[in-house]
N, C-alpha and C positions, 0 to 999 in steps of 0.2 A: 335482343338485344347482347346479352352475354356471347352468342355465336358470332355476332358480327367482330366484337372487339375482339375476341379469341382470334379470330382469323386476321384480322387488321395487324394484330401483333404479331402474327408471324409475318407478316408481308414487313412491316415495322423493322423485326430484325434482319429481315435479309438485306433491307435498303441499307441499315445500317454498314453491315458488313461491306457494303461498293463503299462507302462513304468515307470507314476507317481505310479501307486500300486504296481507293483516287483521292481521297480529299485530306483526311487526317493525316496521313503518313508524308503527304509531300511537303506537309505543312512545317512538319517536326523535320523532316529534311532541310527546308529552306531557314528554317531556324538554327537551326544545326550550323548551315553554312555563314549566317550573318553572326553567330556568337564565336566562330571559328577567326573569319576576319576582320572581327570587331566594327562591323558594321551598325552605322547610328539608330537607334531605336526611335524614333516620334511617334509623335501621333497619327500622323499620318499612315504609316507605316503599319502601327495598331487595325487602324479602322480598313486598310486594305486587308488583314490579315483575316478580318471581318467578313469578307468580300462585302465592303461599305465603301462608298465613295471612290467605286474604280475610274480611272478615266483612261482612256483606249490612248492619249495621246502622250501620259507623264506617269504612269504608274508601271511598276517594275512587272513587264513581260511574264514571267512565271506567275506572279500573282495573278494577272488578270486569266491566265489558264485557268487555275485553280479557283478563281471567281467564278468559271464558266461551267466547270466541273462542281461546284457545289450548287448553284442553279437548277443544273441539270438533274444533280441528284433531289431536290425537294420537286422537280417537278414528276420525275419517278415517283416518290412518295405520293402524291395528289394522282397520277394517272393509277398506282397499283390501289388503291382503299377507295378511289371513289368511280373512275371512269371502266376499270376493271369490270365490276360488278354489274355495267349497263351494259359494256359489251357481250360478256359470256353468261349471265343471269337474269336477265330482264323476266324470265317467266317467273322466276323465284321469287323477284322483288316485287316487279306490278301487278302480278296477278293473284300473290298469296299475301303481300304485305301492303299495310296502307301508306300511301306515296307522305305523307306527312311521318309517319314513325320510320319507314327507311332514312328518309330526307334527315330526320331529327339523331337517328344512331348514328348515320356517318358523318355528322357534321361535330358530334361529341368525338367520333373516333380519330377523325383528320386534323381537327384542331389540337386534340391532345399531341397527337404525331407530331405534327408542325413545333408544337412549342417544345414538347420534351427533345425532341431532335436539334432544336436552334440552341436550348441549354445544354445539351450534351458538347455541343459544337464551343458554347461560351467557355466552359469548365475548361474543355481540352485546350483551346489557344489560350486561357488566362495563366496555367500550367506551364504552357510554354515563356511569359514573360514573367514568371512570378508573382502571380495574381495583379500584375500592374494594368489589366484591364478590367477593372471590375468596376471603373467611373466610365465605360460606354455598354453598361448595362442597357442603357436605353436604345443603342444599335439593334440589340436582340430583340428588345421589345418591338422596336419599330418593323425590323423584317419576319417576327412572328405575326403581325397582324398584314402587313404587305402580302405576304404567300396565302395566307387564308383568304385575302381578299383575290390574288391570283386563282385559288382555288374556284374560286365563287364564279369568279370571268370564266373559269376552264369548261365549268358544268354547265351556265348558263350558254356559251358559246355551242359547244358540243350537244346541247339541247333543238339550239336553234338551226345551227348549220351542218352540211352533212362532211363539210373536207376538214377532217381534225386535224391531220398532218399542218394545213397552211395557219389553222388555229392555234397548233403549238408553237411553231414558229412566231407567231404575231406576238402572244402572248408570252414568249419567251425574251424575247426582243424589248418589250414592254415592260417586263420585272426589271431590267435594269434603267429605262427612261424616267419610269414613273418616280416622284417626291412628292409625296404628299405628309403633310403633319399629321400628328397624332389624332388630333382630335377628329378633321375632316375623316379620317381614315375609317375611323371607328365608328362613324355616322353612313359612309359607305360600305362598310361592311355591312350592317344591319340591315341596310335597303337593299345590299344584292341578295340576303337572306330571302328576306320578305320576298323579293322577286324570283328567287328559285323556285320556291314553292307555289307559285303562282303558276309560274309556266309551266313545271313538270305537272303539275294537274291537267293544263290543256293539250301538253305536249306527249303525256305519256304513249299512247296508241302510235304514235310518228316514230318514240324509240322502240316501241317492241318490233315495228316493222323492218327496222333498219338493218343494213346488211353491212 
């Protein structure tokens, strides 16, 4: 587990660099513009800064783009930590390590990475508003759970289907559409974890044979 967590930590650092350049920095620039122009800061704008409640018909187009970038970064995190190992290290995973053990280690690594990244985002955006976003902590908790669910759906879909590009596109769109309250979302995540373990046991040989 130590090797897996260490490897994933380096992956996380690379993803964080991309996030700072393409997501955090544009938010700082946009916040600077709103400060200079005395643009009114309301609850909806703060939610949009957190890439939440984005609406294509009435949200600021810059924040819409930044929200897409934010979601892309989450998907990069999911792919690099979970799917990348299956793509390039199948023999090491499924021939030398128990499926249960690998899934447990990777789940811990991915969940910690998603939570850690989400709260780094939250702290930095809170600094932009002088800590006025702390009452929106529930948004970050929701996003953590949502992307953990998306990560589970990604692994399930990748295991069952071959066309990963289409899978990524569908789940990317789905991440903007899904609206589930916290309790059902938590229950679905637990169910998906159990389902992943069952499917990986059944489909491990198919994964080894994929190109």
